[in-house]
N, C-alpha and C positions, 0 to 999 in steps of 0.2 A: 713803485712803492718802496720806500727806503726803510729798512728795519734796523733800528739801533740796538735792539735787545731781542734775544731769541729765548724766551721761555717757552719751551715746546711741550705741550701736553697733547698727545695724539690718541684718537679713538679710531681703531681700524675696523672696517666693515668688509666682510668677504664679498666678492663680486656676485656670487650666487647666494642670495639670502635664504636662510631657512629659519622660519619664525619659530622661536622657542618661547616657553612661558617667561614672562618678565621676572627679572630677579627682584626688582623693587619698583614701586610705583613712582613714575616720573613726577617731579614737582612742576608747578606752574608759578611763574613770577609775573605779577601784575605790572603792566606798563612796558614789558619787554616785547621785542619783535620776535616773530617765529619764522624760522627758516625750515622749509619742507623740501625734501628731495624725493620726487616720485619715482626716479629710476631705481634708487637703492632703498626706498621706502623707510625713511626715518625723518625725524624732525628734531629741532633744537632751538631753544630761545637764546636771545642775546640782547645786551643793552642797546638802546637806540644810537649811542655814540660809537658803537663798533661797526665795522664794515665787513660784511661777508663778500667773498669773491668766488664765483664758480670758475675756477681756473686750476690748471695743473701746476702753475708757478714754476714750471721747469723741473719739478720733482716727480718722479714716477708715482702714479696711482693716487694722486691727491684728488679729492672730490671738491672740498670747499676749504677756503682759508678765511679765518676771522682775524682782522687786524684791530688791535686795541690802541686808543689814543695815547700818545707819549710826546708831549710838547708839540713840535711842528710835524711830527711823523707818527707812524704807527709801529708798534712792535707786534709780534706774532704769538699770541697766547694759546691758540688752539688750532689744530689741524685734524681733519677727518679723512681717512684713507680707505681705499677699496680693497686693500690686501695688506698682509703683514710683511711684504718685501722690505720695507724700510727698517725692519728690525734685523735684517741680515748683518752679520759681523762686518762685511766689507763696507757697508754704508753707515755704520754707526758713527764714525768720526766725521765723515764727509757731510752727513746731514744733521749733525749735532744731536744724534740720538743716543749718545753715551750718557751714563748717569741717569738712567730711567728705570723704573720698575714696571714690569708688564704683568698684568693679571689676566688669566684666561677664564672666561665663564662660558661654557658651551663652546661654540665656535666664534665667539666675540672676544675682542682683545682691547683692553683698556690700559693705556700707558700713562704713567705719572712721572713728571719731571721731578727729580729728587731735590732740586734747589727750590728756593722760595717761589711760590706763585701766589697771587692774591686770591681773596675770597670770591671775587667775581668769576674767576675761572672755575672754581669749585661749583659755584651756583649754576654756571652754564652747563657743566657736565651733568648736574642733577636733573636738568630739564630734558636730557636726551631721551628719546623714545622711539622704538621701532614701530612702524605702522603695522596694524593688525591685518593680516591677509584674510580674505573671505575663506571660509572652510571649503575644502575641495570635496566634491561628491565621492562617496565610497565607490571604489572600483568593484565591478561585479566579479565574482569568482565561484568556483565549484567547491562547495563545502564537503561533499562526499560523493563517491561514485563506486558502486560495488556490483559485481556479477557473481552470484552464488547459486549453487544447485537448488532447484525448487523443491519445497517440501510437499507440494500439492500435485504436481504432474510429473510423470516419468519422462526422462530424456529432455528435461527443461531446465532453464536457468531463470532466476529472478534478477532482473536488471533494475537497479534503484539509483537515484541520485537526488541530491539537494543542492539548489542553486541560491546564491545571494546576489541581489541587485539585477537579476535577469530571470525571466520566466519562459524563455523559448530556447529550444535546443534541437539539433538534428541528431538522430541516432543512426549510425551507419555500421553495417556488419559486412565483413568480407563475403562476397558471393563467389562461389566456385562450383564447378560441375560436381554433381552428386550430393550437394547440400541444399536442403530446403528448411524454411523456418516458418512457423505459424504461431499465432496467438491462441493457445489451447482453450482459453475461456470463450473467445468469440468465434474461433475457427477461421479467422481472417489470415490470409497469407501475408507475411511480413515482407515488404519491398526492401531488399537489402542492398540495392545498387549504390552508386556513388553518392547520391543525395536521397535521404529519406524525407518523408513528409515531416514538417516541423511538429514537435510535441510541446504543448504548453503546460506550465505548472512549475512552481518553485520546488515542490517535492513530488517525485514521480516514481512509481514502482509498477512493473509489469512482468508477466511471465512470458518467455519465448521458448517454444519447443523446437529442438533441432533434430533433423533426420539426416544421418550420414549413410547414404546408400552405397558407399564404396567399401572396400575391404581393408582400409587403412584409417588410422586416426588422423584428424584434421586439427591444426592449430588455427583458431579463428580469432580475428581481431575485432573487438567491439569498441567503436569509437563514438564518444559523446562530444558534440561541437556546439556549445552554447553561443548565442549571439554576442560578439564583442569579447569573448574569452578564449584563451588558448584551449585547444581540444585536449581531452584526456582519454586514455584508452586502457582496456584490459584485454588480456589474451586468455582464451579458454581452449581446452582440448576436447574435441568431440570424437568419441570412439565410434566405430561402425555400429549402426543401430540394429539391434535384434528385432526380429519380427514381433509386432505387437498384436497379431491376430489372436483372438481368444482360443484357449484350449478347454474343451469340455471335460470336466472331472466326473460328473454324474448327472443322469437325467432319468428319473423314475416316475411312473404313474401307477400307484398301488392302492388297494382298498384302504380307506382312511381308518386309522386306529383311534382317532379322536372323533367321536360321532355322538354328541350329547343328546340328539333327538331321534336317534335310530333311523336316520334317513336311509332309504334304500339307495344303492349305487352311489355312495360317496367315495371319492378317490382323493388321495393326497398327491399333489404334483410337487416334485422336489428337483432342484438342479443347482449346480455350482460350476464356476469357471476357474481357471488358473490365474487369470489376471486380477489385479487389485480393483480395477474399474472397467466395467464393460458397459458400453452405451448401446441403446436401441434394442434391448432384450424384449421379445414379445412371445407370449404363449397364446396360441389359438387352438380352436377345436373345429374340425370339419363338421358342419351342421347338416343334418339330413332331415327330411320330412318326418315328423313324429318324434324328433329328439330335441330336447331343450337342456340348457346348461346354466347353472347358477353357481356363484362363488359363495362359500360358507366361511364365516370368520370363526375365531376360537370359541365364541359364545353360541355357535350354532345358528346365527342369523344369516339369512340368504340375501344376496344382492345380485343385480343383473351382471351377466358376463357376456361380452360381445365376442361372437365367434366368427361367422361368415364363411363364405365358400372357400376363400384362400387361407383361412386360419389366421388372419391378422387382427390383432386387438388384444384385449386383456391387459396385462401388466407391461409397462413400458418405462424405462429409465435406467439410472445407474444402480448397480447392485454390487455388494461386497463379494470378495473372493470366497467367503464362508458359505455362500449360497443363499437360496431363497426357497420357501415352500408355502403352499396354500392348498385349500381343499376345494374340490369341484363336486357338485351334486348333479347327476344326470337323471333325466326322466324320459323314459321311452313309452310314449302313449300308443305306439302301434302294437300289433299282435305278434310281431316277429322280433327276434334279437337284432340289434344294430351294432355293427363294428365300425368305430370311428377312430380318427387319428388326432392325437394331441401333438401339436406342432410347436417346436422351440426354435427360435431364430435370434440372431444378434448381428450387429455390424461386424463385417469381416469374418463371418462364421457361417459354414454351410448348415442348412436347415436339418434338424433331426426330428424324427417322429416316434411316437409310441402308440401302439394300438390297444384299445379297450373294447370289450363287447358288453353292451348294455342289454339285459333281458327286458321283456315287456313288464310294465308296471303291474304288480299284483296287489289284491286287496289285503290289507293287513288283518291277520287273525290274532290280534293282541288280546291277552287275558283281561277279564274285567278288573276294574280298579276297586279299591276298598270301598269307595262310595257306592259303586254298583253292587258290591256284595251286601252292603247295608240295605240298599233299596230292595234287593231280592229277598233279604231276610224278612223285611216288613211285609212284603207281598205274600210270602209263604205263610207267615203267621195269620194273616187275614184269611187266606184260603183255607187253612186248617180250621180256623174258628168257624168259618161258614160251613165247612163239611161236618164239623161236630154238631153244629146247630141243626143241620139237616138230618143227621143221624138221630139226634134226640127227638125230633119231630116224628120221624118214622117209628121210633120205639113207642112213642105215645099213641100213635095211630094203631099200631099192632096191639097195644094193651087194650085199647077201646074195643077193637074187634073181638079180641079174646073174651072180654067181659060180656059183650052182647051174646056171643055164642053160648056161654055158660048160662046166661039168664034164660035163653030159649029152651034149653033142655030141661 
């Protein structure tokens, strides 16, 4: 191809395209041809009498050359490049790139030849458009990952995380001699080896209770490994774990001070521990033949109380460190006093007993009520009236006898 005139207007495209928002809407010219480059993902229109050529033409980094008609030959009105190397100062005169104006928009470069160029070239430039790349799926990532002291369980940490784009992760914790980990809610031992069972969920929070049976603090690494995402980790320091066995503060079985119905043999059972939460607390009573036990609420109502030969039963569950108390009513239907044991037990705690002696049941000699007094008053009045009537009759009879005697004399 022989070029008689070189009006160069170059549009340079970087080899690695990054799609940016269009600066302006590309125009469309009816009847023009469309050149599309799939490698560099752009298109441009040109008149049917122009000739595009996919060739480097011997100049570095050329993608396509458009030749415009000029008599028996073609001149070169437009070139599109894959880099901005042609703008280097060393190449400016060699490749006729002096006397140009270059405008940078983002990472795209548009160069305009400062001498005359016809309207066709401007119109061709106006049709240039970058192809729209399909949106890439969002990459999964870890939004948050925290390991903080638990507000619910002693010697425990709350491990929480939030994931985006993935809902499966492995939680791995350094295992070493003297360290054990459980889930305090379920009691399940946490398997902390090289690979943990996968945990599913975009947002996860769980408590883990650490027991350090050594005499030194441990720096423990908690590692979260979501699928397809770089792992994240937190380091916590676990001090030597103090004994968590409960310590008994008090345990008493005393005659009840609150006894609304004057039950015989009502006792208040009271106890407390040093720990904030004690599990498995039971209060039982040794049952003997002739002895029954019932629980009394604050209103004086009785309910069944399970005792049994080994004293297991009664109240069972978590109790606060402030303690717990309730009333028991004993009934001894035998004719001899019975000494029984009130038994207190809890997880990790040796059993403690208190003895009480229950005398035989006696018949209550309670004073009559006001209603009984009223009934007695009525009966007494009737009795008096009857007696007075009888006295009056006797007086009449005596008077008659006296009158008869006087008449006979």
